[in-house]
N, C-alpha and C positions, 0 to 999 in steps of 0.2 A: 586436384583434391577438393571436395566440397567444403565450403566454409562452415565452421563450427557455429551452431546456434546457441547463444547464451541462454542458459536455463536459470530460473529462480524459483524459490518455493513460496507459495502463498501462505501467509501466516494464519489465515482463517481455516483453509481446507487442508493444508499440508501437501497439496499437489505440486509436483515439479512441472513447471510449464515454461514455454519460451517467453523470454522477457517482454516481447511485444504484446502478449496476451494478458499482461499484468499491469496494474497501476502502482506506481511507486509513491509512497507517502513518506515524507521526510520530516525529521525534527531539525529545524534550522539551528545554527549555533546559538541563536537567541532563545531557543527552547520553545519555538512556536511550530505547531504542525502545519505542513503545506503539501498540496498535491504537486508532485514533480512530474510535469508532462515531458520534460526533456530527458529525464533519467540521469541527469548529470549534476543536479543541485548538491551543494555542500550540506553535510549533516548526516545524521544517522537515518538510514532508510529501511523501510519494510515494504514488502510487496503484497498486493491484494489482487485476487482474480477479478477481472472486469465483469462481475456478475452480481446483481443486486442481492442474491441469496448469500453470497460470500461476505458482502458488506454487512448485511444484517447479522450474520453469525459472528463476525468480528466485533460488532457493536455489542451484541448480547454477552459474549464471553469476556470482553475486555482485553482480548489478545493483542490488539493493535497498540493500546495504551501501554501494555507490558513490554512489547517489542521496542517501542520508541522511548520508553521510560518517562512518559509524561501523561498528564490528564488530557483527554480529548473533549473539547466543548461540543455540545449538541449541534450548534450551528455548523461546525466543521463536517459533521456526518452528512448534512445536506449537500455540502460542496463535493464530498466524495461520491454521493449518489448521482449528482449531475455529471461528474466526470466519467462514471461507469456506464451511463445510458447512451 
């Protein structure tokens, strides 16, 4: 039997995609946003499609800040963009 591919939903586009095609952003227990490259970091996570357009949409709509329930500093958006490219 083939292995089940874990699927997650992108908060910006609403697309259901394999976990490997998404970037996990996590709110650490200290309340700081972080890019989670392992997919296993502690804290509340939200997924973004690895696509600059999806990142821009998330930034414009504020959906990521709502999903993680924190304010996201401008400097952190640059970090997300670097991780997506």
